[in-house]
N, C-alpha and C positions, 0 to 999 in steps of 0.2 A: 504494500500500500503506499502511495506517495501522499506527500503533504498537499493539501488544496492549495490553489494558485492564490487565494486570499491571504495565505500565510506568507508566500514568498514573493508575490509581486506587490510593486508599489501602489498605495491607494491614491485614488483621486481625491482631491480637496473638494469641500463644499464650494458651490458657485458663488463667488463674491459679487457678481452683478445683481443677483437677486437680494442679496444682503443690502446693498446700497438702494435698491428701490424700496425694500422694506423700510429701511431707515428714513427715506425720503417720505414714505406714507406716514409713519410714526410722527413725523414734524409737522403733518397736515391735519391730524385728528384733533377733535375738540377737547383739548387738554392743555395743560402747561407741558413743555417739552420735559421729558423723562419722568413725569409725575406717576406713572405706572411701573417705574422702577425696573425690576428683573423680569416682570411680564412682557416689557417692551424687548428686553433682549432676548427673551426665549422665542418670541415671535420671529425677530430678525434671524437668529440662528437657525431656526427651523425653516425658514423661507429659503436661505443658502443651501441647508443639507437636502431639501426636497426639491429644490430647483423651481419654486413656484412662488407666484404672488400671493396666494391664498393657502398659506399652511393650514394643516390638520392633522391631528392624532385621534381621529375616530376609530381607525382600524389598529387595534394594538395586539401585537403577538407576543405572548409570554411563554418562554421554555423554562422549565424547572429541571435542571440536570441533577441525577441523584446517583451517589456511589459510596461503597464503604471503604474504609481506610484500615490498612494492617497496623498502624500506629495505636490502634485502640488497645492492642495487646500491652501496652505500656500503662493502662488505667489512667488515660488522660480526658475522659469524659464521665459527666455525672449520669448520663444515660447509656443503657445497653445498646450494643450494636444492632439488635434486632429492630430497633425503632426505625432505621432507615427504610426497610422493606415495608413495615406496618405504614409508614408515613406515605408511600407511593400509593398503596391501597386508598389511604384517606385522601390524598389529592384526587385520586380517580373518582372516589365516592362523593366528593364534594364537600368534605368537612374541614379541611384545613383553611387557614386563614388566606392563603393566596386563591384558593378556590372561591371563597366568598367575595374577594376583592375583584376576582376577574369577572365574576357574575354581575357585580355592581357595575363594573366599567363596560360590560357587553364586550370582553377581551376574548380573545382565543388562548386558551390554556392547555399545553402539553407536558407531559413529564417523560423526560427522557432517561430510561433506565440503563445505566452503564454498568452495573454489576453490585449485587448484594448478597451478603452473607445469608440472610435469611430468605425464606421462599416468598416470591411475589406471585398472588394468584394470575393465571393465565388470561389473556384476552381483556384486560381492564381497558376500559374506554379512556381514550386520551392518553395512554400510556405507549410510547415508542420504544421499543426493545432495540438498544444498541450495546448489548452486554459484551464487555472486554473480559472481566474476569470477576470472580466473587468478591474480591477486595484488592487493593494496593499492596505492594509490599510494605513491611515496617520501616518507614523512612528514618527511624532511629538507628538502624544497624544495616539497611541496605536501600538501593534505590526504590523509589515508589513504584515505577514504571520501567518497563523494558523499551528499547528504541521503537520497537512495532507498537506497543501499547499506547505510547505517548502521540504517536501519528494517528492511531485509531480514535483517540479522544478528540484530537483536533478535528479530524475529519467529521466525527459525529456532530460536534458543535456546528461545523460549516453546513452540514446537511439541515440542521434545524434553521439556520439563517436562509437557507434555500426554500425551505417550506414557507417560511414567513414572506420572502419576497414572492413566491408563486401565489400566496393568499392576498397579495396587494398590502401588506402591512406598512403602516405609516411611522410606526415605533416599535422597537424591539427591546424586550425587558427578559434578562436572563435571571433565574433564581437557583438557589443551591440546596441541596439535601444531603446530608451525609455525617452520621455520627463520627466525631474525631476531626472534621474538616477545618475547625479554627486552628487546630495544631499545625495541620499541613499549611494553612494558609499564613500563620505567622512564621513559620520556618522559611517559606518562600519569601515572604516579604523581609525577613532579615537579611537573605542572600541577596535580593534585589537591591535593598538600600543600604546594606552595610550596617546594620543595627544589631544591637544584642537581644537576645531572647526575652530579658526582662522588660524591654521596651515595648515589645508587640505580642507577648503571650497575655491572654485576658480569661475571664471565667467561662466563656463559651456557653455552655448549656448550664450553667451554675454552679462552677467549682468555688470552693472556699479558697482563702489566701494560701493555704498549705497545697491545695490542688493546682493553684495557678503557679506556684513555686515548681512544683513537681514538673508541670507541663513545660515551663522554662527550661529545667534541667533536661528533659527529653529533645527539645529542639536543639540544644547545645550539643548534644551527642550527635545529632543529625548534621549539623554543621560542622562538627570535628571531623566526620568522615567525607565531608563535601569538599573536593579539591576547589581551588579558586576559580571561578566560572562565571561568565557573563552571559552566555548565549541563553535567551529565554527558554528554548525548547530542552535543552539539557538540564536546565535549573527546574523545570516542570516534571521532567522524568526523574530527577532525583528526589525531590521534595514535594511535589504536587499531588494532587488527587485526580481521579477520572473527572470528576465534575468541575474542578477548578480549570482543568485543561481544556475541557469542552467549552467552557465559557469563554475562555481566551479565543478559542478558534470561532465561537459564535459571534463574538464582537467584531472580529476581522471579517467574518463572512457577511455580516450585516452591513457594515461601512463599504465593503467592496461593491454590495448591491444597492447601495444609495440609501439605506434605512438607517435613520438616526437611532442611537442606543440610549435609553435611560439606565443608569446603573444603579444597583441597590446598595447594600451595605459592605461589611467588613470583606466577606469571602469574595464576593464578585469584584470588589474594588482592587483586590489583590490580583485576581484574574485579568482584570483591566490594565494593571500596572505592567503585568508580564506581556500583554499583547501590545501595548504602546512602546515597551522596550523593543519588541519585535519589530514594529511598524509605527515611528512616532507620529505620523499623519493619522492615525486612528483618533488621537486627542481631540481632533476637530469634528468628530462625528459623536461624542459622549456628552450627555447631560448627567449630572449627578444629583441623585433624590434625596438623601437624607445622611446625616452623620449617625452612625450606630453608636450605641452605648459601650460597644466593644472598645477598650481603651487604645489599641493599636491602630484604629481606623483613622483618626486624625492624621497620624504620620504618613499613612498610604496616600490620603486626600492632599496633604500638603506636596507630596513628591508629585501628583498629578496635576498640581496648581488647580485645585477643584474647590469650588465653593458651594457645598450642596444646598438644595432649596429648604429642606426641613431638619429640624432637630428635636425628636419627639422622644427620645430616649429608647427607641426601637433597637432590637437586636435578635429578631426572629429568623431573618433569612428568607428563603423561599421566593425572593423578589417583593416581599411584602410592602417594605418601604418604597420601593419604586412605585408600585400600584397605588400606594397613597398619595404619592406626588403627580399622578397622571391628571387630576381635575385642575391643577395648576397650569399644566401645559395646555390643557383644553382650553380654559379661561383666556390665556394668552393669545391663543389663535382666534378665539371667538371676539376678543375685543379688536385685534389687528384687523380681522376681515369685516367686522359689523359696525364699528363706530363711524360716525358721519366726519367729514372733513368740515373745515370751518366754512369752507365756500358751499357745501351741500347744505349745511344748516343755518347759513346766514348768520353766523356767529363772528363778532370781531375778533381778530388775531391780537395776541400781545405784541407790544412793540420790541 
């Protein structure tokens, strides 16, 4: 299997001429310049990304990537590993937070099963099987993925972006599910940012202070066996998870197909960071929904020069924070497209 072209070929940038037209329109609307703040910026950016004078995010595609982690053998999670498979069924049955939010948004939700230790019932509605292995290797003592497996995960993400494009999606959201994945994400972020484990390890699913300290020591072991490396794909293979790698592939795949991306919390932001390291132009296609309560998230956001829209203390994952922010993007588009100009409304402009 070979890497998808979105991983290896240069990305196109959003179309600046549409941004200029959108900026001009914002200056003509019946409001003081800049008075809608970041809602104006969102509309302008979406216009350039979608190459249209009338941006919209009515068609939202949400892909939640799920996979298990071998590092769970180190006792780094407050929840048992069986939860990953159980949550895939919960997504399919409509009971998870992201399921509820997707219904509220009338968004398309799919779950991409990349491999779980527990059994997932067959033929679940909305579940796409892209199974690589029951779980990754234990990153504390061995590479998480083989070279073949990391390419499989990138390709699975790219196929999700292709499905979104074929469905006419105007916005792509990636979510994550995998017990142990905050350990993998923190290890990967340490390597990408040259930071210490204690700066990026957090409580995840609810660890106490001793549990967080143990997680940091496990990450330190992973980094100690990791040779000095800057290539994102090799780092993902060594320290990442199936779902984190698929997210990176999906973000590049979405951008390559001209679909804006709304980034969720800590796990997916680390995936986005890895993808941006691979293709710096990806940053121009990303919107950031919220700052997670997971303490390492702020460092990752700073590295991406990201100012998220919300800070609600969320740390669930699944794409839930991103889904919560979609109404803000929709409001930005509605205001941009629907407000009258000073000339249309017969309102005097300011001096």
